[in-house]
N, C-alpha and C positions, 0 to 999 in steps of 0.2 A: 504493500499499499504506499504509494508515494515515491517508489523508486524512479530514479531518472534514467532515461535511456535514449537511444537514437534509432530512428527508422532506417533499416539498412536495405529494404527491398520489398518486392512482392511476396506475398505469402506463398508457402509451398502447396497449400490446398487450393481447391478450385473456388473458395469463397472470395467474392469480390469486396467483402466487407472486412477482410483481415489484412494486416501488414506484418512483415517480419521486422522484429526490433532486437537490439542488443542492449542489455542493461549493465549498469556499473559493476555488478558482482559477476559478470561474465555470461550468464545464459543467453541464448538466442531463442526467442520465443515468438510464436505466431499469435497475434492479439487482434481482437475485434476493434475496429476504430472507435466504437462507442465506448470502449474502456480506457481510452487515452485522452489526455489533454495536451494541447500544444503548449510547450514551455516558451513563455515570452520574456524578453529582456526586463530587467528590473523586478523580477519575480511577480510581474503582474498577470492577471488572468483575464480571459475574455469575459466581459460583463462586469469587471470592477468599476466602481464609481471613482472618478478622479477629479481633481480640482487643478486648474492651470495655475502655474506660478509666474507666468510671463503673458504679455499680450501677444496674440498670433493673428496674422491676417494674410490673406491671398486672394486670388480671383474668385474662390468659392465661398469666402465669408470672413468673419472676424470673431474672435473671442478675446475677452479681457481677463486679467489677473482675477482669480476667484470664481471663474465660470466653471460649472460642473459639466462633466462629460462621461461617456462610457467607453471603456476599451473594447474595440470590436475585432482586433486581431493584429497580426504582425504587419510591418511595412512590406510591401511587395519588393521594394528596392534594397532595403537594408534590414533583413529579418532578424539578424543578430543584435542590432543596436536600437531599433526604433519600433514603435507601435502606432496603430491607427486609432484615433479617438473620434467618436461622434458626439456632437453637442446639440442641445435642444433647438438651436436656430438652423438645424439641418446642414451645418457645416461639418466638414471632415478634415482632420489635420493628422499628419505623420509627425510624431513627437518622440524626443528622447525621454525615457522614463524619469530622468533626473529633473525634468521641467514640470513634473506632475507630482501632486500629493495624493496619496490614497485616501479616499473618504472612508472613515470608519463608522460604526454604528452611532447614531445620534448626531451625525455631521461632524464628529471629532476628527482631528488629524494627528498624526504622530508629532509630538513636540508641543501640543496644546498644554497650557498651564490649567490645572483644574483644582477644585476644592470639593471634598467629599461632604455630602449633605447628611450623612449618618455614619455611625460606627459600623465597620465591616471587617470581618476576618475570614481568612481561608488558610490553607495549609502553608502559605507563604508569609503569613503574618497578619497584623491588625492595624487598622487606621481609625 
């Protein structure tokens, strides 16, 4: 569960829904594409809600710092470094993950300063 691998070719079987993959611990496995997720740069996933940290504009539209978008996949021209994001104004931009903040539950972002509104404890401690 969660092992990283690489697609290395067509499946040996006749199934058109399978691909052949090699995983980090060595095995070569035939896997249904429905059981795989594309690994995107910046540890992002398709469907992640993100927030831009810079203004972006081109012939297709414009987004400003703080606009929210959704990761829709890898860049077609630079799959290893960039992702495609769609924004509510129907604009689509190819972006480096370092120019995006991942939007967490409640609209929080990594690095936000917070104050607990009640006493909470778990296996890691108490606040």
